[in-house]
MIMIGU-668294 format. One record per residue (C-alpha): residue number from 1; chain; x, y, z. Coordinates in Angstrom, 2 decimals. Example, Ala and Ser with C-alpha at 12.3 -4.5 7.8 and 13.67 -1.06 7.14 Angstrom:
<sites>
i, ch, X, Y, Z
1, A, 12.30, -4.50, 7.80
2, A, 13.67, -1.06, 7.14
</sites>
This chain:
<sites>
i, ch, X, Y, Z
1, A, -114.44, -131.86, -33.56
2, A, -111.42, -130.02, -34.97
3, A, -110.57, -126.35, -34.99
4, A, -109.56, -124.30, -37.99
5, A, -106.88, -122.42, -36.09
6, A, -104.40, -124.18, -33.83
7, A, -102.66, -122.07, -31.21
8, A, -99.08, -123.19, -30.65
9, A, -98.55, -125.22, -27.51
10, A, -102.20, -125.27, -26.46
11, A, -102.32, -129.06, -26.09
12, A, -99.21, -128.98, -23.91
13, A, -100.72, -126.12, -21.91
14, A, -103.97, -128.04, -21.35
15, A, -102.31, -131.37, -20.54
16, A, -102.17, -130.83, -16.72
17, A, -105.95, -130.30, -16.73
18, A, -107.00, -133.32, -18.76
19, A, -107.17, -135.62, -15.75
20, A, -110.01, -133.54, -14.27
21, A, -112.30, -134.19, -17.26
22, A, -114.14, -137.48, -16.99
23, A, -114.46, -138.14, -20.73
24, A, -112.31, -137.49, -23.78
25, A, -115.21, -135.56, -25.35
26, A, -115.14, -133.05, -22.48
27, A, -111.39, -132.61, -22.85
28, A, -111.75, -131.90, -26.55
29, A, -114.65, -129.51, -25.94
30, A, -112.64, -127.61, -23.32
31, A, -109.80, -127.17, -25.80
32, A, -112.29, -126.03, -28.46
33, A, -113.85, -123.57, -26.03
34, A, -110.42, -122.20, -25.12
35, A, -109.54, -121.84, -28.78
36, A, -112.79, -120.00, -29.44
37, A, -112.01, -117.55, -26.65
38, A, -108.54, -116.92, -28.08
39, A, -109.72, -116.36, -31.66
40, A, -110.68, -112.96, -33.02
41, A, -114.36, -112.10, -32.90
42, A, -116.77, -109.55, -31.48
43, A, -118.75, -112.12, -29.47
44, A, -117.33, -114.99, -27.45
45, A, -120.64, -116.63, -26.59
46, A, -121.20, -120.31, -27.42
47, A, -123.01, -119.92, -30.76
48, A, -120.40, -117.86, -32.68
49, A, -117.50, -119.74, -31.09
50, A, -118.90, -123.17, -31.98
51, A, -119.12, -122.12, -35.62
52, A, -115.51, -120.96, -35.69
53, A, -114.08, -124.08, -34.08
54, A, -116.33, -126.54, -35.95
55, A, -117.90, -127.90, -32.78
56, A, -121.52, -128.60, -31.94
57, A, -123.22, -125.68, -30.22
58, A, -125.23, -128.07, -28.07
59, A, -122.14, -129.97, -26.95
60, A, -120.34, -126.75, -25.99
61, A, -123.40, -125.69, -24.01
62, A, -123.28, -129.06, -22.29
63, A, -119.63, -128.44, -21.36
64, A, -120.78, -125.45, -19.31
65, A, -123.87, -127.01, -17.81
66, A, -124.10, -130.77, -17.37
67, A, -120.82, -132.32, -18.54
68, A, -118.94, -134.03, -15.72
69, A, -115.62, -132.37, -14.97
70, A, -114.10, -131.16, -11.72
71, A, -114.03, -127.42, -12.23
72, A, -112.84, -126.79, -8.67
73, A, -109.80, -129.01, -9.26
74, A, -109.19, -127.31, -12.62
75, A, -109.21, -123.94, -10.84
76, A, -106.76, -125.22, -8.23
77, A, -104.46, -126.56, -10.97
78, A, -104.64, -123.19, -12.75
79, A, -103.50, -121.42, -9.59
80, A, -100.62, -123.87, -9.12
81, A, -99.54, -123.48, -12.75
82, A, -99.53, -119.68, -12.61
83, A, -97.88, -119.51, -9.20
84, A, -95.13, -121.76, -10.55
85, A, -93.89, -118.86, -12.69
86, A, -95.08, -115.81, -10.74
87, A, -94.75, -116.61, -7.01
88, A, -93.03, -113.62, -5.42
89, A, -92.33, -112.70, -1.75
90, A, -93.20, -109.14, -2.80
91, A, -96.46, -110.28, -4.42
92, A, -99.73, -108.43, -4.01
93, A, -103.35, -109.54, -3.60
94, A, -105.76, -107.20, -5.41
95, A, -109.43, -107.37, -4.39
96, A, -112.24, -105.97, -6.50
97, A, -115.61, -106.71, -8.09
98, A, -116.95, -106.19, -11.60
99, A, -120.41, -106.03, -13.15
100, A, -121.97, -108.08, -15.95
101, A, -124.97, -106.16, -17.37
102, A, -128.02, -108.32, -18.17
103, A, -131.31, -107.45, -19.87
104, A, -133.55, -110.03, -18.21
105, A, -133.98, -111.38, -14.70
106, A, -133.66, -115.09, -15.46
107, A, -129.87, -115.49, -15.23
108, A, -128.39, -116.60, -11.92
109, A, -128.16, -113.82, -9.31
110, A, -129.26, -110.99, -11.60
111, A, -130.62, -108.03, -9.64
112, A, -130.82, -104.24, -9.63
113, A, -127.47, -103.27, -8.11
114, A, -124.56, -100.93, -8.76
115, A, -122.72, -102.01, -11.90
116, A, -119.21, -100.66, -12.41
117, A, -119.36, -101.53, -16.13
118, A, -122.20, -99.04, -16.68
119, A, -121.35, -96.73, -13.78
120, A, -124.86, -96.81, -12.31
121, A, -127.43, -98.99, -10.60
122, A, -128.42, -101.44, -13.28
123, A, -129.71, -104.92, -14.01
124, A, -126.59, -107.04, -13.67
125, A, -124.61, -109.86, -12.12
126, A, -121.62, -109.06, -9.89
127, A, -118.42, -111.08, -9.77
128, A, -116.15, -110.61, -6.74
129, A, -112.54, -111.32, -7.65
130, A, -108.94, -111.44, -6.53
131, A, -105.93, -110.83, -8.78
132, A, -102.39, -111.91, -7.95
133, A, -99.41, -109.76, -8.94
134, A, -95.93, -111.25, -8.80
135, A, -92.74, -110.64, -10.78
136, A, -94.51, -107.86, -12.70
137, A, -97.12, -110.34, -13.93
138, A, -100.80, -110.20, -12.96
139, A, -103.40, -112.91, -13.39
140, A, -106.93, -113.63, -12.05
141, A, -106.63, -115.79, -8.95
142, A, -110.35, -116.34, -8.28
143, A, -113.84, -115.00, -9.02
144, A, -117.21, -115.92, -7.53
145, A, -120.76, -114.83, -8.32
146, A, -122.24, -112.51, -5.69
147, A, -125.62, -113.74, -4.38
148, A, -127.98, -110.78, -3.74
149, A, -130.38, -111.02, -0.81
150, A, -133.28, -111.30, -3.29
151, A, -131.80, -114.64, -4.40
152, A, -131.60, -116.03, -0.87
153, A, -135.15, -115.74, 0.48
154, A, -137.15, -118.41, 2.25
155, A, -140.17, -118.43, -0.07
156, A, -141.51, -120.42, -3.01
157, A, -140.79, -117.72, -5.61
158, A, -137.11, -117.57, -4.71
159, A, -136.87, -121.36, -4.50
160, A, -138.34, -121.65, -7.98
161, A, -135.93, -119.23, -9.65
162, A, -132.96, -120.84, -7.87
163, A, -134.12, -124.21, -9.18
164, A, -134.33, -122.88, -12.75
165, A, -130.67, -121.80, -12.75
166, A, -129.50, -124.89, -10.80
167, A, -128.09, -122.95, -7.86
168, A, -126.59, -125.25, -5.25
169, A, -128.16, -125.27, -1.78
170, A, -124.83, -124.13, -0.36
171, A, -124.94, -120.83, -2.30
172, A, -126.14, -118.10, 0.07
173, A, -125.96, -114.34, 0.34
174, A, -122.66, -113.13, 1.71
175, A, -121.42, -109.54, 1.72
176, A, -118.78, -108.78, -0.88
177, A, -116.10, -107.97, 1.67
178, A, -116.57, -111.38, 3.30
179, A, -116.27, -113.04, -0.12
180, A, -113.06, -111.09, -0.71
181, A, -111.80, -112.17, 2.72
182, A, -112.46, -115.81, 1.74
183, A, -110.11, -115.32, -1.24
184, A, -107.42, -113.96, 1.09
185, A, -107.92, -117.02, 3.32
186, A, -107.62, -119.28, 0.28
187, A, -104.34, -117.63, -0.69
188, A, -103.08, -118.04, 2.87
189, A, -104.11, -121.72, 2.87
190, A, -102.25, -122.24, -0.40
191, A, -99.16, -120.45, 0.96
192, A, -99.24, -117.76, -1.72
193, A, -96.33, -115.38, -1.06
194, A, -97.39, -111.75, -0.81
195, A, -96.62, -108.58, 1.10
196, A, -99.91, -106.64, 0.97
197, A, -103.63, -106.68, 0.23
198, A, -105.04, -103.81, -1.86
199, A, -108.66, -102.79, -2.40
200, A, -110.69, -99.68, -3.21
201, A, -112.84, -97.52, -0.93
202, A, -115.87, -99.81, -1.04
203, A, -113.87, -102.38, 0.95
204, A, -111.60, -100.03, 2.90
205, A, -114.55, -98.10, 4.32
206, A, -115.71, -101.20, 6.24
207, A, -114.00, -101.27, 9.66
208, A, -114.78, -104.98, 10.13
209, A, -112.90, -105.79, 6.94
210, A, -109.83, -103.87, 8.11
211, A, -110.03, -105.56, 11.51
212, A, -110.23, -109.02, 9.94
213, A, -107.13, -108.31, 7.83
214, A, -105.36, -107.00, 10.94
215, A, -106.39, -110.15, 12.84
216, A, -104.76, -112.23, 10.09
217, A, -101.57, -110.10, 10.28
218, A, -102.16, -109.01, 6.71
219, A, -100.61, -105.72, 5.58
220, A, -103.02, -103.61, 3.56
221, A, -103.53, -100.38, 1.67
222, A, -107.23, -99.69, 1.22
223, A, -109.12, -96.80, -0.28
224, A, -111.48, -95.03, 2.07
225, A, -114.31, -92.54, 1.51
226, A, -113.95, -88.82, 2.17
227, A, -116.67, -88.86, 4.85
228, A, -114.62, -91.14, 7.12
229, A, -113.34, -89.52, 10.32
230, A, -109.99, -89.81, 12.09
231, A, -108.21, -88.63, 15.21
232, A, -104.94, -86.80, 14.64
233, A, -103.88, -87.59, 18.22
234, A, -104.37, -90.85, 20.07
235, A, -107.87, -90.62, 21.53
236, A, -108.39, -90.82, 25.27
237, A, -112.01, -91.64, 25.92
238, A, -113.94, -90.15, 28.82
239, A, -116.55, -92.73, 29.76
240, A, -119.84, -91.70, 31.33
241, A, -120.69, -93.47, 34.59
242, A, -123.08, -96.38, 34.02
243, A, -126.73, -95.64, 34.62
244, A, -129.02, -97.91, 36.55
245, A, -131.48, -99.36, 34.05
246, A, -134.83, -100.40, 35.40
247, A, -136.36, -101.28, 32.05
248, A, -135.13, -102.49, 28.69
249, A, -131.83, -104.05, 27.76
250, A, -128.62, -102.94, 29.47
251, A, -126.04, -101.12, 27.31
252, A, -123.51, -103.42, 25.64
253, A, -121.01, -100.58, 25.06
254, A, -119.87, -97.83, 27.42
255, A, -121.25, -94.39, 26.63
256, A, -118.40, -92.12, 25.52
257, A, -118.84, -88.54, 26.65
258, A, -115.82, -86.98, 24.92
259, A, -112.22, -87.49, 23.86
260, A, -109.04, -85.51, 24.38
261, A, -109.32, -84.29, 20.78
262, A, -112.23, -84.21, 18.36
263, A, -112.24, -86.40, 15.23
264, A, -112.06, -84.73, 11.83
265, A, -113.56, -85.67, 8.48
266, A, -111.06, -86.67, 5.81
267, A, -112.63, -84.22, 3.36
268, A, -111.95, -81.36, 5.81
269, A, -108.46, -82.61, 6.58
270, A, -107.59, -82.92, 2.88
271, A, -108.52, -79.32, 2.18
272, A, -106.37, -78.12, 5.08
273, A, -103.10, -79.55, 3.73
274, A, -100.65, -76.72, 3.05
275, A, -99.36, -76.39, -0.49
276, A, -95.76, -76.92, 0.61
277, A, -96.67, -80.24, 2.26
278, A, -97.67, -82.00, -0.95
279, A, -94.93, -84.26, -2.31
280, A, -94.47, -84.70, -6.04
281, A, -93.89, -88.41, -6.66
282, A, -92.75, -90.28, -9.77
283, A, -94.48, -93.63, -9.41
284, A, -93.46, -95.54, -12.52
285, A, -93.01, -95.24, -16.26
286, A, -96.17, -95.45, -18.34
287, A, -96.56, -97.29, -21.66
288, A, -94.82, -94.42, -23.46
289, A, -91.85, -94.48, -21.04
290, A, -92.99, -91.26, -19.45
291, A, -93.15, -90.96, -15.66
292, A, -96.54, -91.30, -13.97
293, A, -96.56, -88.42, -11.50
294, A, -98.76, -88.01, -8.43
295, A, -98.94, -85.59, -5.53
296, A, -99.48, -87.07, -2.09
297, A, -98.98, -86.61, 1.62
298, A, -99.07, -89.17, 4.43
299, A, -99.47, -89.04, 8.21
300, A, -100.27, -91.30, 11.15
301, A, -103.90, -91.23, 12.36
302, A, -106.44, -93.22, 14.36
303, A, -109.71, -94.12, 12.56
304, A, -112.69, -92.77, 14.52
305, A, -115.49, -95.01, 13.28
306, A, -117.77, -95.95, 16.18
307, A, -115.82, -93.96, 18.76
308, A, -119.01, -92.83, 20.55
309, A, -119.78, -96.50, 21.23
310, A, -116.31, -97.01, 22.64
311, A, -114.72, -98.57, 19.52
312, A, -110.97, -98.03, 19.45
313, A, -108.78, -98.56, 16.37
314, A, -105.09, -99.12, 15.81
315, A, -102.94, -96.30, 14.51
316, A, -102.63, -96.44, 10.70
317, A, -101.16, -94.54, 7.81
318, A, -103.44, -92.04, 6.12
319, A, -102.31, -91.23, 2.60
320, A, -104.01, -88.43, 0.71
321, A, -103.46, -88.16, -3.02
322, A, -104.55, -85.26, -5.20
323, A, -105.05, -85.29, -8.93
324, A, -105.71, -82.29, -11.20
325, A, -109.11, -82.21, -12.92
326, A, -109.54, -81.28, -16.57
327, A, -111.97, -78.51, -15.67
328, A, -109.61, -77.11, -13.03
329, A, -109.11, -77.79, -9.35
330, A, -108.14, -81.09, -7.75
331, A, -109.66, -84.41, -6.80
332, A, -108.58, -85.82, -3.43
333, A, -108.40, -89.53, -2.70
334, A, -107.84, -91.14, 0.69
335, A, -106.24, -94.42, 1.82
336, A, -105.72, -96.28, 5.11
337, A, -102.73, -98.59, 5.54
338, A, -101.21, -100.66, 8.32
339, A, -97.90, -101.03, 6.46
340, A, -94.75, -100.56, 8.58
341, A, -94.09, -97.04, 9.90
342, A, -90.73, -97.01, 8.11
343, A, -92.41, -96.76, 4.69
344, A, -92.26, -93.43, 2.92
345, A, -95.11, -91.70, 1.13
346, A, -93.51, -92.73, -2.16
347, A, -93.44, -96.39, -1.05
348, A, -97.13, -96.30, -0.12
349, A, -98.18, -94.55, -3.33
350, A, -96.18, -96.86, -5.57
351, A, -97.58, -99.92, -3.84
352, A, -101.21, -98.83, -4.05
353, A, -100.88, -97.89, -7.71
354, A, -100.21, -101.56, -8.46
355, A, -104.01, -101.66, -8.59
356, A, -103.74, -100.53, -12.20
357, A, -103.26, -104.24, -12.97
358, A, -106.96, -104.79, -12.17
359, A, -108.18, -102.45, -14.90
360, A, -105.61, -103.87, -17.31
361, A, -106.70, -107.43, -16.51
362, A, -110.44, -106.75, -16.74
363, A, -109.92, -105.01, -20.07
364, A, -108.16, -108.02, -21.58
365, A, -110.54, -110.53, -20.01
366, A, -113.63, -108.70, -21.27
367, A, -112.57, -107.10, -24.54
368, A, -110.25, -109.82, -25.86
369, A, -111.41, -113.02, -24.20
370, A, -115.15, -112.50, -23.74
371, A, -115.41, -112.72, -19.95
372, A, -118.74, -110.86, -20.05
373, A, -120.07, -112.50, -23.24
374, A, -121.63, -115.53, -21.58
375, A, -125.32, -115.76, -22.48
376, A, -126.31, -118.78, -20.41
377, A, -128.45, -118.54, -17.30
378, A, -127.21, -121.31, -15.02
379, A, -125.00, -120.96, -11.95
380, A, -122.50, -123.55, -13.13
381, A, -122.47, -122.13, -16.67
382, A, -121.38, -118.71, -15.39
383, A, -118.61, -120.12, -13.19
384, A, -117.33, -122.53, -15.83
385, A, -117.24, -119.81, -18.50
386, A, -115.29, -117.56, -16.11
387, A, -112.85, -120.38, -15.33
388, A, -112.24, -121.19, -19.00
389, A, -111.67, -117.49, -19.65
390, A, -109.05, -117.53, -16.89
391, A, -107.37, -120.51, -18.60
392, A, -107.25, -118.54, -21.85
393, A, -105.71, -115.61, -20.01
394, A, -103.12, -117.92, -18.47
395, A, -102.24, -119.37, -21.88
396, A, -101.59, -115.91, -23.33
397, A, -99.56, -114.90, -20.28
398, A, -97.33, -117.98, -20.41
399, A, -96.90, -117.64, -24.19
400, A, -95.72, -114.04, -23.76
401, A, -93.26, -115.14, -21.07
402, A, -91.96, -117.92, -23.33
403, A, -91.50, -115.54, -26.25
404, A, -89.75, -113.04, -24.00
405, A, -87.32, -115.72, -22.80
406, A, -86.67, -116.83, -26.37
407, A, -85.98, -113.25, -27.45
408, A, -83.66, -112.72, -24.50
409, A, -81.81, -115.98, -25.21
410, A, -81.42, -115.09, -28.91
411, A, -80.04, -111.66, -28.03
412, A, -77.57, -113.20, -25.58
413, A, -76.42, -115.82, -28.11
414, A, -75.89, -113.09, -30.72
415, A, -73.85, -111.09, -28.23
416, A, -71.69, -114.12, -27.36
417, A, -71.08, -114.88, -31.05
418, A, -70.16, -111.28, -31.78
419, A, -67.83, -111.24, -28.81
420, A, -66.06, -114.44, -29.93
421, A, -65.62, -113.10, -33.46
422, A, -64.44, -109.56, -32.63
423, A, -62.64, -110.33, -29.39
424, A, -63.12, -108.78, -25.97
425, A, -61.27, -105.53, -26.78
426, A, -63.51, -104.71, -29.74
427, A, -66.59, -104.59, -27.52
428, A, -65.31, -102.14, -24.91
</sites>
């Protein structure tokens, strides 16, 4: 079971994980699988990879399905390894989900649902994920398979299809934002240093998600939809006197008659911003060393979701960003944040735009490493393929860091040698 191409340092990289594989065959197969993911090729499914690395296709399938190895401990070791070189007090937790299009309905948790990969409701699996960014390095911290409600029904048909894909009894439907919150809790449990949680409007538009982050004292910047409403002044609720109910259930919330000021939709507020109020911001340099420019404005507001039922929300930042469209006009995007009041609009915009790491990471994971090339149907097969793809991503990341350090050390040694030969005065 040998590979035709040996990637430098891969055995050393895999050494911390070997103890979690129960047999030497599994260790060798894991290294073969990793090598197959790293090699060039249009498809990174088991069949083409096994041919390239001279391994048995059946044995590599067994690695994903029935071979005994502690994938949870491997995942924990991966996080420790990556945090060892990227842990940063200014780190960021990026929450997102991504789709895996599927043609049939036999793979674990496939359903008709919105798929970001195709941009429409499609037949797919959904992986909810968290990415860690620290020291200008991003890597996938965790990913779990979303269980649609159709895969968590109390009937024989559902039980049969769960049995076919070997879904554990503990796998139940949970909303994506609660899965994302579990990742945040995992990072907190593992003492991962970070300063903020970032997510797009699908997550930010859920008041319960924002409240749970607030409860955990987590700073956040979250996208929010344009139909959300806010108060521009702190709301003072006028409560209607309670009515005597003779029938039915009593009200669980006070009936709000009015507030001191009316809430306003974000879409209306965005269009009312005066031209002079927009700030032109240089966020960072792009890949061509040109500044990435955005226009934005920020203000303090109170979210108004559920105000008629008496729900009150903390004051937050509202950041509105506008981007020119190719066909003319502008697109407006909206964000809520509980970051400190001392932050400027530029600080908020720069921090949220760290989300570009997600697209960059997904692109490498899918296009280069075959994250979405898995053709198996089982629950464990999906999760183990994802984990091994993460290990491949980690290998490439650490190799780039090593090469960067070597290049920096070589340049410094050359400078020292030149300085000793020419003397101090010749260099200044």
